[in-house]
Backbone as JSON Lines, residues from 0, in Angstrom:
{"i":0,"aa":"M","n":[-4.06,3.92,-25.56],"ca":[-3.49,2.94,-24.47],"c":[-3.71,2.65,-23.46]}
{"i":1,"aa":"G","n":[-3.35,4.28,-22.83],"ca":[-3.53,4.52,-21.28],"c":[-2.71,4.13,-20.0]}
{"i":2,"aa":"I","n":[-2.93,4.05,-19.22],"ca":[-1.37,3.83,-18.06],"c":[-2.28,2.66,-17.02]}
{"i":3,"aa":"A","n":[-1.8,1.83,-16.48],"ca":[-1.83,0.77,-16.23],"c":[-1.6,0.34,-15.07]}
{"i":4,"aa":"Y","n":[-3.08,0.9,-14.07],"ca":[-2.84,1.23,-12.6],"c":[-4.14,0.17,-11.82]}
{"i":5,"aa":"A","n":[-4.02,0.42,-10.54],"ca":[-4.85,-0.58,-10.34],"c":[-4.99,-0.12,-8.51]}
{"i":6,"aa":"Y","n":[-5.89,0.06,-7.39],"ca":[-6.27,0.21,-6.04],"c":[-6.06,-0.97,-6.01]}
{"i":7,"aa":"I","n":[-5.23,-0.92,-4.4],"ca":[-5.68,-2.38,-3.5],"c":[-5.84,-1.65,-1.68]}
{"i":8,"aa":"S","n":[-6.71,-2.39,-0.95],"ca":[-7.1,-2.15,0.12],"c":[-7.14,-3.49,0.82]}
{"i":9,"aa":"V","n":[-7.25,-2.94,2.26],"ca":[-7.68,-4.33,3.14],"c":[-9.5,-4.04,2.81]}
{"i":10,"aa":"F","n":[-9.62,-3.79,2.53],"ca":[-11.4,-3.74,2.0],"c":[-11.38,-4.58,1.04]}
{"i":11,"aa":"D","n":[-12.43,-5.42,0.59],"ca":[-12.65,-5.83,-0.3],"c":[-13.6,-4.88,-1.42]}
{"i":12,"aa":"H","n":[-14.38,-3.43,-1.08],"ca":[-14.85,-2.84,-1.77],"c":[-14.01,-1.55,-1.51]}
{"i":13,"aa":"W","n":[-14.95,-0.65,-2.16],"ca":[-15.01,0.93,-1.79],"c":[-15.81,0.95,-1.26]}
{"i":14,"aa":"L","n":[-15.61,1.77,0.6],"ca":[-16.63,1.96,1.34],"c":[-17.33,3.02,1.18]}
{"i":15,"aa":"S","n":[-18.85,2.99,1.23],"ca":[-19.57,4.16,1.31],"c":[-18.99,5.25,2.34]}
{"i":16,"aa":"E","n":[-19.51,6.58,2.66],"ca":[-19.09,7.2,3.32],"c":[-19.76,6.83,4.98]}
{"i":17,"aa":"E","n":[-20.5,6.09,5.09],"ca":[-21.36,5.59,5.91],"c":[-20.75,4.51,6.51]}
{"i":18,"aa":"E","n":[-19.82,3.26,5.5],"ca":[-18.99,2.64,6.05],"c":[-17.82,3.07,6.56]}
{"i":19,"aa":"A","n":[-17.45,3.91,5.91],"ca":[-15.84,4.79,6.6],"c":[-16.17,5.28,7.79]}
{"i":20,"aa":"G","n":[-17.64,5.82,7.97],"ca":[-17.84,6.87,9.36],"c":[-17.84,5.61,10.12]}
{"i":21,"aa":"A","n":[-18.09,4.77,10.11],"ca":[-18.15,3.07,11.12],"c":[-17.35,2.75,11.78]}
{"i":22,"aa":"S","n":[-16.42,2.92,10.55],"ca":[-15.33,1.49,10.76],"c":[-14.18,2.28,11.85]}
{"i":23,"aa":"P","n":[-13.96,1.43,12.86],"ca":[-12.87,1.39,13.68],"c":[-11.83,1.38,13.49]}
{"i":24,"aa":"L","n":[-11.92,0.92,12.14],"ca":[-10.22,0.46,11.78],"c":[-9.87,1.42,10.5]}
{"i":25,"aa":"M","n":[-10.28,2.75,10.51],"ca":[-10.31,3.5,8.87],"c":[-8.85,4.15,9.45]}
{"i":26,"aa":"T","n":[-8.21,4.36,10.93],"ca":[-7.0,5.36,11.0],"c":[-6.17,4.39,11.99]}
{"i":27,"aa":"Y","n":[-4.86,4.38,12.14],"ca":[-4.25,4.08,13.15],"c":[-4.72,4.62,14.9]}
{"i":28,"aa":"S","n":[-4.97,5.78,14.54],"ca":[-5.27,6.58,15.8],"c":[-6.87,6.23,15.98]}
{"i":29,"aa":"L","n":[-7.86,5.83,14.87],"ca":[-9.06,5.93,15.79],"c":[-9.01,4.01,16.03]}
{"i":30,"aa":"A","n":[-8.26,3.56,15.42],"ca":[-8.57,2.3,16.23],"c":[-7.57,1.66,17.6]}
{"i":31,"aa":"L","n":[-6.26,2.88,17.83],"ca":[-5.99,3.1,18.84],"c":[-7.15,3.1,19.4]}
{"i":32,"aa":"Q","n":[-7.73,4.3,20.05],"ca":[-9.19,4.87,20.22],"c":[-9.7,4.01,20.72]}
{"i":33,"aa":"K","n":[-10.14,3.09,19.87],"ca":[-11.21,2.35,19.98],"c":[-11.01,1.12,21.0]}
{"i":34,"aa":"G","n":[-9.82,1.16,20.65],"ca":[-9.2,-0.75,21.43],"c":[-8.94,-1.43,20.63]}
{"i":35,"aa":"R","n":[-8.82,-1.01,19.19],"ca":[-8.76,-1.93,17.5],"c":[-7.51,-2.17,17.27]}
{"i":36,"aa":"L","n":[-6.43,-2.28,17.68],"ca":[-5.38,-2.08,16.93],"c":[-4.87,-2.96,16.77]}
{"i":37,"aa":"D","n":[-4.99,-4.02,17.95],"ca":[-4.4,-5.55,16.77],"c":[-4.7,-5.66,15.73]}
{"i":38,"aa":"D","n":[-6.31,-5.91,15.14],"ca":[-6.9,-5.72,14.0],"c":[-6.65,-4.7,12.98]}
{"i":39,"aa":"Y","n":[-6.68,-3.56,13.07],"ca":[-5.56,-2.29,12.38],"c":[-4.45,-2.89,11.76]}
{"i":40,"aa":"L","n":[-3.54,-3.11,12.92],"ca":[-2.36,-4.14,12.72],"c":[-2.24,-5.43,11.72]}
{"i":41,"aa":"A","n":[-3.46,-6.13,12.11],"ca":[-3.06,-7.46,11.38],"c":[-3.16,-6.72,9.49]}
{"i":42,"aa":"G","n":[-4.47,-6.0,9.37],"ca":[-4.35,-5.36,8.12],"c":[-2.52,-4.5,7.36]}
{"i":43,"aa":"E","n":[-2.15,-3.87,8.45],"ca":[-1.02,-2.75,7.94],"c":[0.41,-3.81,7.49]}
{"i":44,"aa":"R","n":[0.07,-5.23,8.28],"ca":[0.98,-6.08,7.96],"c":[0.8,-7.19,6.62]}
{"i":45,"aa":"K","n":[-0.3,-6.84,6.53],"ca":[-0.9,-7.48,4.6],"c":[-0.26,-6.39,3.84]}
{"i":46,"aa":"F","n":[0.14,-5.21,4.22],"ca":[0.41,-4.01,3.06],"c":[2.1,-4.65,3.02]}
{"i":47,"aa":"L","n":[2.69,-4.59,4.7],"ca":[3.99,-4.7,4.42],"c":[4.32,-5.78,4.28]}
{"i":48,"aa":"E","n":[3.93,-6.91,3.85],"ca":[4.0,-8.26,3.32],"c":[4.71,-8.17,2.0]}
{"i":49,"aa":"L","n":[3.72,-7.7,1.64],"ca":[3.4,-7.15,0.04],"c":[4.54,-6.55,-0.5]}
{"i":50,"aa":"Y","n":[4.9,-5.46,0.43],"ca":[5.77,-4.2,-0.2],"c":[7.38,-5.0,-0.06]}
{"i":51,"aa":"R","n":[7.6,-5.97,1.58],"ca":[8.99,-6.16,1.63],"c":[9.08,-7.43,0.12]}
{"i":52,"aa":"M","n":[8.06,-7.9,-0.51],"ca":[8.17,-8.97,-0.9],"c":[8.69,-8.07,-2.35]}
{"i":53,"aa":"L","n":[8.01,-6.73,-2.56],"ca":[8.21,-6.42,-4.12],"c":[9.97,-5.47,-3.78]}
{"i":54,"aa":"G","n":[10.56,-5.47,-2.7],"ca":[11.06,-4.74,-2.42],"c":[12.68,-5.48,-2.23]}
{"i":55,"aa":"R","n":[12.5,-6.81,-2.41],"ca":[13.81,-7.71,-2.29],"c":[14.74,-7.09,-2.62]}
{"i":56,"aa":"H","n":[15.12,-6.8,-3.96],"ca":[16.15,-6.47,-4.97],"c":[15.95,-5.32,-5.25]}
{"i":57,"aa":"G","n":[15.46,-4.1,-4.9],"ca":[15.77,-2.83,-4.51],"c":[14.59,-1.91,-5.47]}
{"i":58,"aa":"T","n":[14.32,-0.47,-4.57],"ca":[13.8,0.18,-4.71],"c":[14.37,1.59,-4.47]}
{"i":59,"aa":"I","n":[13.47,2.38,-5.0],"ca":[13.42,3.84,-5.3],"c":[12.32,4.79,-4.53]}
{"i":60,"aa":"C","n":[13.2,5.51,-3.57],"ca":[11.79,6.15,-2.88],"c":[11.91,7.38,-2.85]}
{"i":61,"aa":"N","n":[10.72,8.2,-3.97],"ca":[10.95,9.65,-4.25],"c":[9.8,10.68,-3.31]}
{"i":62,"aa":"R","n":[9.0,9.64,-2.26],"ca":[8.25,10.95,-1.47],"c":[8.38,10.14,-0.24]}
{"i":63,"aa":"P","n":[8.71,9.96,0.78],"ca":[9.78,11.57,1.31],"c":[10.48,11.9,0.7]}
{"i":64,"aa":"R","n":[10.7,13.09,0.31],"ca":[12.07,13.43,-0.15],"c":[13.07,13.72,1.24]}
{"i":65,"aa":"P","n":[14.19,13.0,0.59],"ca":[14.89,13.24,-0.68],"c":[14.66,12.42,-1.04]}
{"i":66,"aa":"V","n":[14.66,12.05,-2.56],"ca":[14.89,10.94,-2.99],"c":[16.18,9.6,-2.42]}
{"i":67,"aa":"R","n":[15.55,8.4,-2.88],"ca":[16.94,7.73,-1.96],"c":[16.58,6.09,-2.95]}
{"i":68,"aa":"K","n":[17.56,5.59,-2.77],"ca":[17.49,4.19,-3.51],"c":[18.07,3.22,-2.56]}
{"i":69,"aa":"F","n":[17.45,2.27,-2.62],"ca":[17.65,0.86,-1.1],"c":[17.8,-0.23,-1.83]}
{"i":70,"aa":"E","n":[18.73,-0.98,-1.45],"ca":[19.27,-2.36,-2.51],"c":[18.13,-3.45,-1.61]}
{"i":71,"aa":"T","n":[17.38,-2.65,-0.49],"ca":[16.85,-3.62,-0.25],"c":[15.86,-3.42,0.89]}
{"i":72,"aa":"V","n":[14.71,-3.83,1.49],"ca":[13.47,-3.45,2.85],"c":[14.4,-3.2,3.94]}
{"i":73,"aa":"D","n":[14.99,-2.37,4.13],"ca":[15.64,-2.26,5.55],"c":[14.68,-1.16,6.61]}
{"i":74,"aa":"V","n":[15.02,-1.04,7.59],"ca":[14.28,-0.47,8.72],"c":[13.56,0.78,8.18]}
{"i":75,"aa":"R","n":[14.66,1.72,7.36],"ca":[14.03,3.43,7.53],"c":[13.67,3.06,5.9]}
{"i":76,"aa":"L","n":[13.43,2.33,5.21],"ca":[12.11,1.83,4.37],"c":[10.98,1.29,4.81]}
{"i":77,"aa":"E","n":[11.29,0.9,6.26],"ca":[9.96,0.1,6.21],"c":[9.17,1.16,7.04]}
{"i":78,"aa":"K","n":[10.05,2.1,8.0],"ca":[9.23,3.46,8.88],"c":[8.46,4.12,7.49]}
{"i":79,"aa":"V","n":[9.59,4.61,6.29],"ca":[8.72,5.15,5.23],"c":[7.4,4.75,5.01]}
{"i":80,"aa":"M","n":[7.02,3.43,4.93],"ca":[6.19,2.35,4.65],"c":[4.79,2.57,5.56]}
{"i":81,"aa":"V","n":[5.47,2.27,6.96],"ca":[4.64,2.59,8.32],"c":[3.82,3.43,8.18]}
{"i":82,"aa":"D","n":[4.73,5.07,8.05],"ca":[4.19,6.25,7.93],"c":[3.15,6.76,7.22]}
{"i":83,"aa":"S","n":[3.29,5.82,6.03],"ca":[2.4,6.26,4.78],"c":[0.86,5.03,5.13]}
{"i":84,"aa":"L","n":[1.41,3.82,5.86],"ca":[0.15,3.34,5.73],"c":[-0.42,3.97,7.49]}
{"i":85,"aa":"R","n":[0.07,4.79,7.82],"ca":[-1.04,5.34,8.86],"c":[-0.86,6.58,8.59]}
{"i":86,"aa":"E","n":[-0.81,7.26,7.19],"ca":[-1.02,8.56,6.73],"c":[-0.63,9.69,7.63]}
{"i":87,"aa":"K","n":[0.66,9.31,7.89],"ca":[1.57,10.83,8.5],"c":[2.32,11.21,7.33]}
{"i":88,"aa":"R","n":[2.84,10.31,6.34],"ca":[3.67,11.07,5.1],"c":[3.5,10.0,4.05]}
{"i":89,"aa":"L","n":[2.21,10.33,3.36],"ca":[2.18,9.24,1.95],"c":[3.32,9.12,1.24]}
{"i":90,"aa":"M","n":[3.74,8.19,0.87],"ca":[4.88,7.43,0.23],"c":[4.77,7.23,-1.26]}
{"i":91,"aa":"D","n":[5.77,7.7,-1.97],"ca":[5.96,6.94,-3.47],"c":[7.26,6.09,-3.73]}
{"i":92,"aa":"I","n":[6.97,4.87,-3.91],"ca":[7.96,4.41,-3.98],"c":[8.18,3.27,-5.56]}
{"i":93,"aa":"Y","n":[9.23,3.28,-6.27],"ca":[9.4,2.6,-7.29],"c":[9.79,1.29,-6.84]}
{"i":94,"aa":"F","n":[9.53,0.25,-7.16],"ca":[9.44,-1.3,-7.18],"c":[10.29,-1.64,-8.28]}
{"i":95,"aa":"S","n":[11.75,-1.78,-8.45],"ca":[12.64,-2.07,-9.68],"c":[12.27,-2.96,-10.35]}
{"i":96,"aa":"D","n":[12.39,-4.24,-9.32],"ca":[12.21,-5.56,-9.92],"c":[10.81,-5.91,-10.58]}
{"i":97,"aa":"F","n":[10.0,-5.51,-10.01],"ca":[8.42,-5.62,-10.88],"c":[7.92,-4.57,-11.17]}
{"i":98,"aa":"G","n":[8.3,-3.56,-11.59],"ca":[8.21,-1.75,-13.03],"c":[6.73,-1.87,-12.1]}
{"i":99,"aa":"V","n":[6.96,-1.36,-10.81],"ca":[5.55,-0.54,-10.44],"c":[6.27,0.0,-9.3]}
{"i":100,"aa":"R","n":[5.24,1.44,-9.47],"ca":[5.32,2.43,-8.12],"c":[4.04,1.73,-7.95]}
{"i":101,"aa":"V","n":[3.95,2.85,-6.56],"ca":[3.19,2.23,-5.1],"c":[3.18,4.02,-4.84]}
{"i":102,"aa":"L","n":[1.91,4.28,-4.93],"ca":[1.68,6.28,-4.43],"c":[0.76,5.42,-3.21]}
{"i":103,"aa":"G","n":[1.38,5.62,-1.8],"ca":[0.35,5.7,-0.47],"c":[-0.76,6.18,-0.53]}
{"i":104,"aa":"G","n":[-2.1,5.89,-0.12],"ca":[-3.23,6.86,-0.07],"c":[-4.11,6.78,1.46]}
{"i":105,"aa":"Y","n":[-5.23,7.09,1.06],"ca":[-6.19,7.28,2.37],"c":[-6.73,6.0,2.49]}
{"i":106,"aa":"D","n":[-7.43,5.9,3.4],"ca":[-8.94,4.84,4.05],"c":[-7.98,3.37,3.58]}
{"i":107,"aa":"R","n":[-6.97,3.06,3.66],"ca":[-6.28,2.05,3.47],"c":[-6.22,1.47,2.54]}
{"i":108,"aa":"T","n":[-6.31,2.29,1.45],"ca":[-5.81,1.94,0.06],"c":[-4.56,2.43,-0.83]}
{"i":109,"aa":"D","n":[-3.78,1.96,-1.32],"ca":[-3.19,2.17,-1.92],"c":[-3.17,2.08,-3.44]}
{"i":110,"aa":"L","n":[-2.06,3.24,-4.52],"ca":[-2.46,3.06,-5.82],"c":[-1.15,2.11,-6.31]}
{"i":111,"aa":"L","n":[-1.64,1.49,-7.2],"ca":[-0.03,1.1,-8.2],"c":[-0.55,1.21,-9.35]}
{"i":112,"aa":"I","n":[1.07,1.9,-9.8],"ca":[0.95,2.31,-10.97],"c":[1.85,1.55,-12.0]}
{"i":113,"aa":"A","n":[1.99,0.89,-13.02],"ca":[3.02,-0.17,-13.43],"c":[3.17,0.51,-15.01]}
{"i":114,"aa":"E","n":[4.31,0.02,-15.23],"ca":[5.41,0.06,-16.44],"c":[4.22,-0.5,-17.74]}
{"i":115,"aa":"T","n":[4.12,-1.28,-17.43],"ca":[3.03,-2.17,-18.57],"c":[1.84,-2.82,-18.22]}
{"i":116,"aa":"L","n":[0.91,-3.09,-18.43],"ca":[-0.53,-4.22,-18.27],"c":[-0.25,-5.17,-17.71]}
{"i":117,"aa":"Q","n":[1.11,-6.11,-18.75],"ca":[1.46,-7.2,-18.3],"c":[1.94,-7.23,-16.75]}
{"i":118,"aa":"K","n":[2.93,-6.25,-16.59],"ca":[3.02,-6.16,-15.08],"c":[2.59,-5.74,-14.12]}
{"i":119,"aa":"L","n":[1.11,-5.23,-14.39],"ca":[0.4,-5.16,-13.33],"c":[-0.32,-6.3,-13.06]}
{"i":120,"aa":"E","n":[-1.1,-6.79,-14.28],"ca":[-1.65,-8.13,-14.2],"c":[-0.57,-9.71,-13.27]}
{"i":121,"aa":"L","n":[0.23,-9.26,-13.46],"ca":[1.19,-10.62,-12.97],"c":[1.12,-9.83,-11.06]}
{"i":122,"aa":"L","n":[1.63,-8.56,-11.12],"ca":[1.41,-8.05,-9.62],"c":[-0.07,-8.22,-8.99]}
{"i":123,"aa":"L","n":[-0.89,-7.42,-9.89],"ca":[-1.95,-8.58,-9.54],"c":[-2.52,-9.72,-8.96]}
{"i":124,"aa":"S","n":[-2.42,-10.61,-9.59],"ca":[-2.44,-11.8,-9.48],"c":[-1.93,-12.46,-8.19]}
{"i":125,"aa":"Q","n":[-0.85,-11.82,-7.49],"ca":[-0.33,-11.85,-6.03],"c":[-1.08,-11.4,-5.18]}
{"i":126,"aa":"V","n":[-1.79,-10.36,-5.14],"ca":[-2.32,-9.36,-4.35],"c":[-3.05,-10.01,-3.32]}
{"i":127,"aa":"N","n":[-3.65,-11.03,-3.23],"ca":[-5.03,-11.93,-2.99],"c":[-4.05,-12.82,-1.87]}
{"i":128,"aa":"Q","n":[-2.58,-13.42,-2.38],"ca":[-1.74,-13.82,-1.73],"c":[-1.78,-13.03,0.1]}
{"i":129,"aa":"F","n":[-1.78,-12.0,-0.03],"ca":[-1.23,-11.53,0.98],"c":[-2.52,-10.66,1.88]}
{"i":130,"aa":"G","n":[-3.91,-11.26,0.97],"ca":[-4.85,-10.79,2.08],"c":[-5.3,-9.88,1.62]}
{"i":131,"aa":"L","n":[-5.33,-8.75,0.73],"ca":[-5.29,-7.65,0.03],"c":[-6.37,-7.39,-0.57]}
{"i":132,"aa":"F","n":[-7.11,-6.97,-1.44],"ca":[-8.12,-7.18,-2.57],"c":[-8.02,-5.81,-3.18]}
{"i":133,"aa":"V","n":[-8.14,-6.0,-4.59],"ca":[-7.95,-5.42,-6.14],"c":[-9.1,-4.18,-5.87]}
{"i":134,"aa":"L","n":[-9.62,-3.01,-5.56],"ca":[-10.72,-2.78,-6.02],"c":[-11.08,-2.12,-7.4]}
{"i":135,"aa":"P","n":[-11.97,-2.06,-7.98],"ca":[-12.59,-1.41,-9.02],"c":[-11.98,0.23,-9.39]}
{"i":136,"aa":"N","n":[-11.57,0.3,-10.97],"ca":[-10.67,1.32,-10.73],"c":[-12.58,2.31,-10.63]}
{"i":137,"aa":"P","n":[-12.05,3.27,-10.46],"ca":[-13.51,4.32,-9.73],"c":[-13.37,5.25,-11.62]}
């Protein structure tokens, strides 16, 4: 059966080491240093819009500790998300309504783990609407 998972990213493919090294948008601090913060934040907003939609009716934030339950996405939960997207402190959030867990990752790519393949497919069918891309599983 296996685990239903997928990676989502602002990039439309897995970057090579050369591409990642040449990109001024890989991290918040690099984008700031290179004068590309607006471009970086545009990608960050795509993730935040998706996660706000997923969290409308409740989430459980497993990481960073302590474990907390949120009824909706508020400023505290959004800070967790932003910190993760900026690779300060990676998140582990379960979105109850969708049966999907999101593990914050590096290089502007997060991991989605769903309770079922059907729930994953439903979510993935909406990812492009937020300007994000589903990457092939490694």
